Every structure is written in C-alpha cells, then in structure tokens.
Residue frames as a rotation matrix with the C-alpha (Angstrom) as fourth column:
MET 1
0.548 -0.431 -0.717 13.56
-0.570 0.434 -0.697 -52.55
0.612 0.791 -0.008 14.80
ARG 2
0.895 -0.259 0.364 15.20
-0.124 0.639 0.759 -55.60
-0.429 -0.724 0.540 16.27
MET 3
0.599 -0.763 -0.244 18.97
-0.306 0.063 -0.950 -55.98
0.740 0.643 -0.195 15.95
THR 4
0.785 -0.475 -0.399 21.98
0.616 0.526 0.586 -57.46
-0.068 -0.706 0.705 17.64
LEU 5
0.700 -0.583 0.413 24.78
-0.362 -0.788 -0.498 -55.15
0.615 0.199 -0.763 18.71
ASN 6
0.377 -0.689 -0.618 28.20
0.863 0.504 -0.035 -55.88
0.335 -0.521 0.785 20.14
LEU 7
0.620 -0.086 0.780 28.82
-0.176 -0.984 0.031 -52.95
0.765 -0.156 -0.625 22.48
PRO 8
-0.476 -0.865 -0.161 31.69
0.053 0.155 -0.987 -52.54
0.878 -0.478 -0.028 24.96
ASP 9
0.222 0.560 -0.798 30.51
0.813 0.346 0.469 -53.50
0.539 -0.752 -0.379 28.47
GLU 10
-0.507 -0.506 -0.697 32.52
0.819 -0.535 -0.207 -50.65
-0.268 -0.676 0.686 29.99
LEU 11
-0.957 0.151 0.246 30.80
-0.008 -0.865 0.502 -48.08
0.289 0.479 0.829 27.78
ILE 12
-0.050 0.989 -0.140 27.30
0.143 0.146 0.979 -49.36
0.988 0.029 -0.149 28.54
GLY 13
0.108 0.026 -0.994 28.17
0.958 0.265 0.111 -49.58
0.266 -0.964 0.004 32.25
ALA 14
-0.815 -0.474 -0.334 29.47
0.543 -0.826 -0.151 -46.01
-0.204 -0.304 0.930 32.29
ALA 15
-0.749 0.593 0.296 26.35
-0.172 -0.605 0.777 -44.77
0.640 0.531 0.555 30.50
MET 16
0.143 0.870 -0.472 24.09
0.327 0.409 0.852 -46.59
0.934 -0.276 -0.226 32.96
GLU 17
-0.583 -0.426 -0.692 25.83
0.781 -0.060 -0.621 -45.20
0.223 -0.903 0.368 36.08
GLY 18
-0.893 0.211 -0.398 23.51
0.074 -0.802 -0.593 -42.97
-0.444 -0.559 0.700 38.04
LYS 19
-0.708 0.656 -0.261 20.50
-0.534 -0.256 0.805 -43.77
0.462 0.710 0.532 35.85
GLY 20
-0.210 0.658 0.723 18.70
-0.871 0.211 -0.445 -45.85
-0.445 -0.723 0.528 38.49
LYS 21
-0.018 0.322 0.947 16.67
0.024 0.947 -0.321 -48.62
-1.000 0.017 -0.025 36.89
ALA 22
0.281 0.078 -0.956 17.51
-0.871 -0.398 -0.289 -47.66
-0.403 0.914 -0.044 33.32
THR 23
0.682 -0.035 0.731 17.70
0.225 0.960 -0.164 -50.53
-0.696 0.276 0.663 30.86
LYS 24
-0.454 -0.870 0.190 20.34
0.408 -0.014 0.913 -50.99
-0.792 0.492 0.361 28.21
ILE 25
-0.184 0.473 0.862 17.69
0.973 -0.035 0.227 -50.27
0.137 0.881 -0.454 25.59
SER 26
0.820 0.545 -0.172 16.65
0.568 -0.812 0.132 -47.01
-0.068 -0.206 -0.976 27.25
ILE 27
0.239 -0.829 -0.506 20.30
0.140 -0.486 0.863 -45.93
-0.961 -0.277 0.000 27.46
ILE 28
-0.628 -0.483 0.610 20.86
0.624 0.154 0.766 -46.63
-0.464 0.862 0.205 23.76
VAL 29
0.208 0.789 0.578 17.63
0.946 -0.312 0.085 -44.87
0.248 0.530 -0.811 22.75
GLU 30
0.812 0.056 -0.581 18.60
0.337 -0.858 0.388 -41.83
-0.477 -0.511 -0.715 24.85
ALA 31
-0.189 -0.968 -0.165 22.06
0.220 -0.205 0.954 -41.79
-0.957 0.144 0.252 23.26
LEU 32
-0.500 0.059 0.864 20.59
0.862 0.133 0.489 -41.97
-0.086 0.989 -0.117 19.76
LYS 33
0.623 0.772 0.126 18.18
0.773 -0.632 0.051 -39.12
0.119 0.065 -0.991 20.53
ASP 34
0.544 -0.519 -0.660 21.07
0.142 -0.718 0.682 -37.03
-0.827 -0.464 -0.317 21.84
TYR 35
-0.507 -0.767 0.393 23.06
0.488 0.121 0.864 -37.81
-0.711 0.630 0.313 18.69
VAL 36
-0.114 0.558 0.822 20.19
0.969 -0.122 0.216 -36.77
0.220 0.821 -0.526 16.39
ARG 37
0.839 0.417 -0.348 19.61
0.512 -0.823 0.247 -33.59
-0.184 -0.385 -0.904 18.44
HIS 38
0.130 -0.897 -0.423 23.32
0.181 -0.398 0.899 -32.78
-0.975 -0.193 0.111 18.19
LYS 39
-0.590 -0.336 0.734 23.34
0.736 0.149 0.660 -33.29
-0.331 0.930 0.160 14.40
LYS 40
0.359 0.799 0.483 20.27
0.890 -0.448 0.080 -31.03
0.280 0.401 -0.872 13.98
ARG 41
0.766 -0.145 -0.626 21.97
0.267 -0.814 0.516 -28.37
-0.584 -0.563 -0.585 16.10
GLU 42
-0.324 -0.945 0.042 25.09
0.358 -0.081 0.930 -28.62
-0.876 0.316 0.365 13.92
GLU 43
-0.312 0.290 0.905 22.95
0.946 0.009 0.323 -28.18
0.086 0.957 -0.277 10.80
LEU 44
0.774 0.633 -0.020 21.35
0.628 -0.764 0.149 -25.04
0.079 -0.128 -0.989 12.26
ILE 45
0.438 -0.698 -0.567 24.74
0.157 -0.562 0.812 -23.66
-0.885 -0.444 -0.136 13.26
SER 46
-0.484 -0.654 0.582 26.03
0.670 0.151 0.727 -24.27
-0.563 0.742 0.365 9.72
LEU 47
0.193 0.649 0.736 23.28
0.937 -0.344 0.057 -21.94
0.290 0.679 -0.675 8.46
SER 48
0.372 -0.096 -0.923 24.70
0.583 -0.750 0.313 -19.05
-0.723 -0.654 -0.223 10.46
GLY 49
-0.391 -0.502 -0.771 25.10
-0.164 -0.787 0.595 -16.05
-0.906 0.359 0.225 8.19
LYS 50
-0.972 0.039 0.230 23.22
0.230 0.330 0.916 -17.72
-0.040 0.943 -0.330 5.34
ILE 51
-0.093 0.993 0.067 19.72
0.866 0.048 0.498 -16.83
0.491 0.104 -0.865 6.51
SER 52
-0.923 -0.137 0.360 18.52
-0.027 -0.909 -0.416 -13.38
0.384 -0.394 0.835 7.46
PHE 53
-0.321 0.816 -0.480 15.76
0.945 0.306 -0.113 -13.00
0.055 -0.490 -0.870 9.98
VAL 54
-0.403 0.305 0.863 13.38
0.111 -0.920 0.376 -10.08
0.909 0.248 0.336 10.09
ASN 55
-0.969 0.091 -0.229 12.57
0.217 -0.121 -0.968 -8.59
-0.116 -0.988 0.098 13.48
GLY 56
-0.500 0.851 -0.161 8.85
-0.534 -0.449 -0.716 -8.53
-0.682 -0.272 0.679 14.13
PHE 57
-0.789 0.205 -0.579 8.06
-0.451 0.446 0.773 -11.18
0.417 0.871 -0.260 11.52
ASP 58
-0.325 0.781 0.533 4.47
-0.684 0.195 -0.703 -12.40
-0.653 -0.593 0.471 12.00
PRO 59
-0.992 -0.118 0.048 3.84
-0.056 0.742 0.668 -15.76
-0.114 0.660 -0.742 10.31
GLU 60
-0.323 0.942 0.085 0.10
0.708 0.301 -0.640 -15.56
-0.628 -0.146 -0.764 11.05
ALA 61
0.207 0.356 -0.911 -0.18
-0.266 -0.876 -0.403 -12.21
-0.942 0.325 -0.087 9.22
LEU 62
-0.652 -0.508 -0.563 1.64
-0.689 0.086 0.720 -13.73
-0.317 0.857 -0.406 6.23
ARG 63
-0.877 0.386 0.287 -0.69
0.416 0.908 0.051 -16.73
-0.241 0.164 -0.957 6.28
ASP 64
0.039 0.936 -0.349 -3.72
0.453 -0.328 -0.829 -14.41
-0.891 -0.126 -0.437 6.41
LEU 65
-0.032 -0.144 -0.989 -2.35
-0.655 -0.744 0.129 -12.43
-0.755 0.652 -0.070 3.46
GLU 66
-0.920 -0.350 -0.176 -1.73
-0.367 0.612 0.700 -15.59
-0.137 0.709 -0.692 1.42
GLU 67
-0.596 0.768 0.234 -5.22
0.670 0.637 -0.382 -16.88
-0.442 -0.071 -0.894 2.15
ALA 68
0.173 0.652 -0.739 -6.72
0.020 -0.752 -0.659 -13.54
-0.985 0.100 -0.143 1.13
GLU 69
-0.248 -0.371 -0.895 -4.86
-0.843 -0.373 0.388 -13.70
-0.478 0.850 -0.220 -2.19
LEU 70
-0.857 -0.213 -0.469 -5.25
-0.444 0.767 0.464 -17.42
0.261 0.606 -0.752 -2.92
GLY 71
0.281 0.959 -0.038 -8.33
-0.715 0.235 0.658 -18.33
0.640 -0.158 0.752 -0.95
PRO 72
0.216 -0.172 0.961 -8.48
-0.868 0.417 0.270 -20.88
-0.447 -0.892 -0.059 1.88
HIS 73
-0.776 -0.608 -0.168 -6.95
-0.625 0.705 0.335 -24.33
-0.085 0.365 -0.927 1.34
C-alpha cells in the first residue's frame, strides 16, 4: 500500500542507528511487525487463567479419532 507519512526525523534517525544499510521503509515495516507481535502477545497474556491446558494432549490422536468417527474430509 502506498501512502505518505509525516514522521519525526529524530525518531526515524534513532530507529535507523546501527541498522547498517536499512531503509526507512524497512525500519517502518520492522516496527509494524514488532507492534503486531506485541499485540498478539498481549492477547495471549490476557487469556491467562481462562484456558486450561491438558498435559500430554496429542492433537494428532484427536484428529485420528475424529476421522474415525466422521470419516476423512
């Protein structure tokens, strides 16, 4: 997606420090990926205590059982 952004030069400069030949675009893409990763992590943390996990859970065994009962897809 093409867009025009007005970003503070100091912020872009600070983000580019030590990144070698990184471009402004690569810095912004990296920052957006970090932001999305952070949000996903926050969502997982918010589920703490709301989901119970079973030790030794085998998803393949469950899939095999479902296929035996329902037939293959």
